[in-house]
matplotlib code that plots the C-alpha trace (Angstrom):
import matplotlib.pyplot as plt

x = [-18.2, -21.4, -24.0, -22.3, -25.7, -25.9, -22.5, -23.2, -26.4, -24.7, -21.8, -24.2, -26.4, -23.2, -22.0, -25.3, -26.5, -30.0, -31.7, -33.9, -30.9, -29.2, -32.5, -32.7, -29.1, -29.4, -32.9, -34.7, -37.2, -36.2, -37.6, -35.4, -32.3, -33.3, -33.9, -30.4, -28.6, -30.5, -29.5, -25.9, -26.0, -27.5, -24.9, -22.1, -23.7, -23.1, -25.0, -23.6, -25.9, -27.8, -31.1, -33.4, -36.3, -34.1, -30.6, -28.3, -25.0, -22.2, -21.5, -17.8, -18.2, -19.9, -17.1, -14.5, -16.5, -17.3, -13.7, -12.6, -15.6, -15.0, -11.7, -13.5, -15.8, -13.0, -11.2, -14.2, -14.7, -11.0, -11.3, -14.4, -12.6, -9.6, -11.7, -13.5, -10.2, -8.8, -11.4, -10.9, -9.2, -6.0, -6.6, -5.2, -1.6, 1.1, 4.5, 7.5, 11.1, 14.1, 17.9, 18.8, 20.4, 18.4, 15.2, 15.8, 16.8, 14.3, 11.6, 10.6, 9.8, 7.6, 5.8, 5.2, 3.7, 1.5, 0.2, -0.6, -2.9, -4.4, -4.4, -6.6, -3.6, -1.3, 2.5, 5.2, 8.6, 11.7, 15.2, 17.9, 20.6, 20.1, 18.0, 14.4, 12.1, 9.1, 6.4, 7.7, 8.3, 4.9, 6.0, 3.8, 6.6, 10.4, 12.7, 15.7, 18.8, 20.9, 20.3, 17.3, 17.5, 14.8, 11.8, 8.0, 7.7, 6.5, 9.1, 8.6, 11.6, 11.7, 14.9, 18.3, 21.2, 24.9, 27.9, 31.1, 34.6, 35.8, 38.8, 39.6, 41.9, 44.2, 44.3, 45.2, 48.1, 49.7, 48.5, 48.0, 44.5, 43.8, 42.8, 42.2, 40.6, 43.8, 45.3, 42.9, 45.2, 47.7, 45.3, 44.0, 40.4, 37.5, 34.9, 31.3, 28.6, 29.7, 33.2, 32.6, 32.6, 30.4, 31.6, 30.8, 33.2, 32.4, 28.7, 28.8, 28.2, 31.4, 31.9, 35.5, 36.4, 38.2, 40.8, 40.7, 42.3, 38.9, 35.6, 32.3, 28.6, 27.6, 27.4, 27.9, 30.9, 32.3, 31.7, 33.5, 36.5, 36.7, 36.5, 39.3, 41.6, 41.8, 41.3, 39.1, 35.4, 32.5, 29.4, 26.1, 25.3, 23.0, 26.0, 28.7, 27.0, 27.4, 31.1, 31.8, 30.2, 32.4, 35.5, 36.1, 35.8, 37.1, 35.5, 37.8, 37.4, 34.3, 34.6, 33.8, 30.9, 28.0, 24.7, 22.2, 21.3, 18.3, 16.1, 13.0, 9.8, 8.9, 5.8, 4.1, 2.2, -1.5, -4.5, -6.0, -3.5, -4.7, -5.3, -2.7, 0.1, -0.9, -1.3, 1.8, 4.0, 2.3, 3.1, 6.8, 7.2, 5.6, 7.6, 11.0, 12.8, 11.7, 13.0, 16.3, 16.8, 16.0, 18.6, 21.2, 20.6, 21.3]
y = [18.3, 19.8, 21.3, 19.7, 19.7, 23.4, 24.0, 21.6, 23.4, 26.8, 25.5, 23.9, 27.0, 29.1, 26.4, 25.9, 29.5, 29.0, 27.5, 25.4, 23.9, 23.1, 21.5, 19.2, 18.2, 17.3, 15.8, 18.0, 20.9, 24.4, 25.6, 23.1, 24.5, 28.1, 27.1, 25.4, 28.5, 30.7, 28.5, 28.6, 32.5, 32.6, 30.2, 32.3, 35.6, 37.0, 37.3, 35.0, 35.8, 38.7, 37.4, 38.9, 37.4, 37.0, 36.1, 35.5, 37.1, 36.5, 39.0, 39.6, 37.2, 34.6, 34.8, 34.1, 31.3, 29.5, 29.6, 27.7, 25.3, 24.3, 22.8, 20.6, 19.2, 18.8, 16.8, 14.7, 13.9, 13.0, 10.7, 9.0, 8.7, 7.1, 4.5, 3.7, 3.2, 1.1, -1.5, -1.1, -3.8, -2.8, -2.9, -1.4, -1.1, -0.7, 0.6, 0.1, 0.9, -0.2, -0.4, -3.5, -6.0, -5.1, -5.0, -8.4, -10.1, -8.6, -6.4, -8.5, -11.6, -9.5, -7.8, -11.2, -12.4, -9.3, -10.0, -13.6, -12.0, -9.6, -11.2, -8.5, -6.1, -5.6, -5.2, -3.4, -3.7, -1.8, -2.4, 0.3, 2.0, 5.4, 8.0, 7.7, 10.7, 9.1, 11.4, 12.4, 8.7, 7.6, 5.3, 4.8, 3.6, 3.8, 1.9, 4.2, 3.7, 5.7, 9.3, 10.8, 14.2, 16.8, 16.4, 16.6, 12.8, 10.7, 8.3, 5.3, 3.5, -0.2, -1.2, -0.1, -0.2, -0.1, 0.4, -1.6, -1.1, -4.6, -6.5, -10.2, -12.2, -12.5, -8.7, -8.2, -10.6, -8.1, -4.8, -3.6, -2.9, 0.9, 2.5, 6.1, 7.6, 9.1, 5.7, 4.9, 6.7, 4.0, 1.2, -0.1, 0.9, -0.5, 2.1, 1.4, 3.6, 6.6, 7.9, 9.2, 6.9, 7.7, 7.8, 9.2, 11.6, 12.6, 12.2, 14.1, 12.7, 12.9, 12.0, 11.1, 11.1, 7.9, 7.4, 3.8, 1.1, -0.4, 1.1, -0.4, 0.3, -3.3, -4.3, -8.0, -7.2, -5.0, -7.7, -10.3, -8.0, -7.5, -11.3, -11.9, -9.6, -6.8, -4.1, -2.5, -1.8, 0.0, -2.2, -2.4, -5.1, -7.1, -7.8, -8.6, -10.0, -13.7, -13.2, -11.3, -14.2, -16.8, -14.7, -14.5, -10.7, -8.5, -5.2, -2.3, 1.3, 0.3, 3.2, 5.4, 3.4, 5.7, 4.4, 7.0, 5.3, 3.2, 1.6, 3.7, 3.3, 6.7, 7.7, 10.9, 13.1, 12.7, 14.0, 10.5, 7.7, 4.9, 1.5, -0.2, 2.1, 2.2, -1.5, -2.4, -0.1, -1.5, -5.1, -4.2, -2.6, -5.6, -8.3, -6.9, -7.9, -11.5, -11.6, -10.1, -12.6, -15.5, -14.3, -13.9, -17.4, -19.0]
z = [18.5, 20.0, 17.6, 14.6, 12.7, 13.1, 11.7, 8.8, 8.0, 7.9, 5.7, 3.2, 3.0, 2.1, -0.3, -2.1, -1.9, -0.5, 2.5, 0.3, -1.6, 1.7, 2.9, -0.2, 0.1, 3.8, 3.3, 5.8, 5.6, 4.8, 8.1, 9.9, 8.2, 9.0, 12.7, 12.9, 11.5, 13.9, 16.8, 15.7, 15.5, 19.0, 20.3, 18.9, 19.7, 16.2, 13.0, 10.3, 7.4, 6.0, 4.8, 2.2, 0.3, -2.8, -1.4, 1.5, 2.1, 4.6, 7.3, 8.2, 11.1, 8.9, 6.3, 9.0, 10.6, 7.3, 6.2, 9.3, 9.2, 5.6, 6.7, 9.2, 6.6, 4.1, 6.7, 7.4, 3.7, 3.4, 6.4, 4.9, 1.5, 3.2, 5.0, 1.8, 0.0, 2.9, 1.9, -1.8, -4.0, -5.8, -9.5, -12.8, -13.7, -11.0, -12.3, -10.0, -10.5, -8.4, -8.3, -10.3, -7.8, -4.6, -6.8, -8.4, -5.1, -2.6, -4.2, -7.2, -5.1, -2.8, -5.7, -7.2, -4.0, -3.8, -7.3, -6.3, -3.6, -6.1, -9.6, -11.0, -10.7, -13.6, -12.7, -14.6, -13.0, -14.3, -12.8, -13.4, -11.5, -13.1, -11.3, -12.5, -12.7, -11.0, -12.1, -15.6, -16.5, -15.1, -12.3, -9.1, -6.8, -6.8, -4.5, -3.7, -1.7, 0.7, 1.6, -0.1, -1.8, -0.8, -3.0, -3.1, -2.9, 0.0, 1.4, 3.6, 5.1, 4.2, 5.9, 7.1, 4.7, 5.7, 3.5, 4.1, 3.0, 2.3, 0.9, 0.5, 2.6, -0.3, -0.8, 2.9, 2.6, 0.2, 1.8, 5.4, 6.7, 6.7, 9.9, 8.8, 5.7, 4.6, 4.2, 1.4, -1.1, -0.5, -1.6, -4.8, -4.8, -6.8, -7.8, -8.5, -9.9, -7.8, -7.3, -3.7, -0.7, 2.2, 5.8, 9.2, 10.8, 14.4, 13.7, 10.4, 6.9, 4.8, 1.2, 0.1, -3.6, -4.5, -7.2, -8.3, -10.5, -11.5, -12.4, -13.2, -12.8, -11.7, -8.1, -8.8, -10.9, -8.2, -5.6, -7.8, -8.2, -4.4, -3.8, -6.3, -4.4, -6.9, -4.2, -1.7, -2.5, -0.8, -1.0, 0.8, 3.3, 1.1, -1.2, 1.4, 4.5, 3.6, 2.6, 5.9, 7.8, 6.0, 6.3, 2.6, 2.8, 5.7, 6.6, 7.5, 8.6, 10.6, 13.1, 10.1, 8.8, 7.9, 9.4, 8.4, 5.1, 4.2, 1.5, 0.8, -1.1, -2.6, -4.4, -5.6, -3.1, -3.8, -1.8, -2.0, -2.4, -4.6, -3.0, -5.3, -4.2, -0.5, -0.2, -2.2, 0.0, 3.1, 1.9, 1.2, 4.6, 6.4, 4.6, 3.6, 6.8, 6.4, 2.9, 3.9, 6.8, 4.5, 2.0, 4.8, 6.0, 2.5]

ax = plt.figure().add_subplot(projection="3d")
ax.plot(x, y, z, "-o")
ax.set_aspect("equal")
plt.show()
């Protein structure tokens, strides 16, 4: 921006209250500051300050102008702070929470790798399938699944997540494969931590309440029940992909599969994001796909 030094001189005079204070802050002479402000007034064609021997006071034009200019300098300081933090080393305590199975399989190994790169960082990981109040419970990062609720948190997408309706070969030897959502009522259904199954109907998200013969809040237990032919289950891809590939499980109702779900890293909205949070989330985003692919190949 042209004449940036004139604007800076004016903003500092207003912020510090005198020409001499602004001169000391900017390490120049008072006369130089006075000359810069006068040049800015001539450039704009308006008077910005009322000057007396004892004080300065903003004109109406000056008040409007400084209000806009402050944002420029705030943005500049934020940019400088961001660059400084980019080079900073993560340190202190990083608290992360995640859904249990996904966290144990995919997040924990990456967090462990990250700590090997930054041994000065202390790590606290907590795995739970209950909703965690990130700020109230003092966590820096939460790994969340599916469709996010509106919140004041920042969310970064880690990877896609697809939900499958699956049954075993043995189950389908006893029951026909369903082709419509209405046919689910004719099947034995296995219910996990939520009673509603998620589908896509003509491009719209639809939740269907399921009545089941089996209920449990453990993904591995639900997977085991489906593999043993006890009924149909809705499970995410990272549970069922190997068994779909081997043919042990069969996916049904695929035209109704809901695709707009994902795995997210969420964290509180801060003016200046700490290096430990920013670099940890960057590391997860950069490496999660490789970890998922490695697991699928096992």
